[in-house]
C-alpha positions as CSV (number, residue, x, y, z in Angstrom):
1,M,-6.8,-24.1,42.9
2,S,-5.2,-21.4,40.4
3,F,-6.8,-19.5,37.6
4,A,-4.8,-18.3,34.6
5,S,-5.9,-15.1,33.1
6,R,-4.7,-13.5,30.0
7,R,-5.0,-9.6,29.1
8,F,-6.1,-8.7,25.6
9,F,-5.7,-5.4,24.0
10,Y,-7.7,-3.7,21.2
11,G,-7.3,-5.6,18.0
12,D,-5.7,-8.7,19.5
13,I,-6.8,-12.0,18.0
14,P,-6.6,-15.0,20.5
15,G,-4.6,-17.9,19.0
16,E,-3.2,-15.9,16.1
17,A,0.3,-14.8,15.8
18,L,0.6,-11.3,14.6
19,G,3.6,-9.9,12.9
20,S,7.1,-11.4,13.3
21,G,10.0,-10.9,15.7
22,G,10.2,-9.9,19.1
23,Q,10.6,-11.8,22.3
24,S,8.2,-14.9,23.5
25,G,5.1,-13.2,24.4
26,D,5.5,-10.0,22.5
27,K,3.3,-9.7,19.4
28,E,4.2,-6.9,16.9
29,W,1.1,-5.8,14.8
30,P,1.7,-6.0,11.1
31,L,2.7,-3.1,8.9
32,W,0.1,-1.5,6.7
33,E,0.5,0.7,3.5
34,V,-1.9,3.8,3.5
35,F,-3.2,5.2,0.2
36,I,-5.5,8.4,0.1
37,R,-7.8,9.7,-2.5
38,S,-7.9,13.6,-2.5
39,R,-10.9,15.6,-3.3
40,Q,-9.2,16.8,-6.5
41,G,-7.5,13.5,-7.6
42,L,-8.9,10.4,-9.2
43,D,-6.3,8.2,-8.0
44,H,-5.1,7.0,-4.6
45,K,-1.7,8.1,-3.5
46,H,0.6,6.4,-0.9
47,V,1.0,8.8,2.1
48,G,2.7,6.5,4.6
49,S,2.7,3.4,6.7
50,L,1.3,2.3,10.3
51,H,1.0,-0.6,12.5
52,A,-2.5,-2.0,13.2
53,A,-3.8,-5.4,14.5
54,D,-6.5,-5.6,11.7
55,A,-7.8,-3.8,8.5
56,Q,-10.5,-2.1,10.5
57,M,-8.0,-0.4,12.9
58,A,-5.8,0.3,10.0
59,V,-8.4,2.2,8.3
60,E,-9.4,4.0,11.7
61,N,-5.9,4.8,12.3
62,A,-5.1,6.0,8.9
63,R,-8.2,8.4,9.2
64,D,-6.8,9.8,12.3
65,V,-3.3,10.2,11.2
66,Y,-3.4,11.1,7.7
67,T,-6.7,12.9,7.1
68,R,-6.8,15.3,10.0
69,R,-7.5,18.2,7.9
70,Q,-10.2,16.4,5.8
71,E,-7.8,16.2,2.7
72,G,-9.3,12.8,1.6
73,I,-12.4,11.1,0.5
74,S,-11.4,7.4,0.4
75,I,-8.8,5.5,2.1
76,W,-7.2,2.2,1.1
77,V,-5.0,0.0,3.5
78,V,-2.9,-2.9,2.3
79,E,-0.8,-5.1,4.7
80,S,2.7,-4.6,3.3
81,K,3.3,-8.4,3.2
82,Y,1.1,-8.4,0.0
83,I,2.8,-5.8,-1.9
84,H,5.3,-7.0,-4.4
85,A,7.5,-4.8,-6.4
86,S,10.4,-4.8,-8.8
87,N,13.9,-3.9,-7.7
88,P,14.9,-0.4,-8.7
89,D,18.4,-1.5,-9.3
90,D,17.1,-3.8,-11.9
91,A,15.2,-1.2,-13.9
92,G,17.4,-1.3,-16.9
93,S,17.3,-4.8,-17.7
94,F,13.6,-5.2,-16.4
95,Y,12.3,-2.5,-18.9
96,E,14.7,-3.3,-21.6
97,P,12.5,-5.5,-23.8
98,A,10.0,-2.7,-24.2
99,N,12.9,-1.0,-26.3
100,D,12.7,-3.7,-29.0
101,K,9.0,-3.2,-29.8
102,V,9.2,0.2,-31.9
103,Y,5.5,-0.2,-32.9
104,R,4.6,0.9,-29.3
105,H,6.1,4.2,-30.0
106,P,4.2,6.9,-32.0
107,T,7.4,7.7,-34.1
108,F,6.8,4.2,-36.0
109,Y,3.3,5.6,-37.6
110,D,3.2,8.0,-40.4
111,L,0.6,10.6,-39.6
112,P,-1.5,12.6,-42.0
113,E,-0.5,16.0,-43.0
114,G,-3.8,17.5,-41.7
115,L,-3.8,15.7,-38.1
116,E,-3.1,18.5,-35.7
117,H,-3.8,16.7,-32.2
118,M,-2.5,13.3,-31.5
């Protein structure tokens, strides 16, 4: 009679394949993007990336890695696979349609003589 045992590490989810690549039996934790809101700022800024098994572990690791000197008051973590972005090489053609809409530019409007601050 033999018994099979499996060893689980922090964040392992039995039966769920995490990440991609690696050899059979190897699991790579997903990549998370980290955003921190500083005490002075109103917006979150991207500060880096890290690997973690789940969102809770990503927040805890982000706190330990990116706020060692208590720089932030809020942390966001987003799994990288959920971020979609435009290609910087296509910026010219991507933003070109906005140039055809002159009414979006303040130069299109005539301003009254007495108006000082716009």
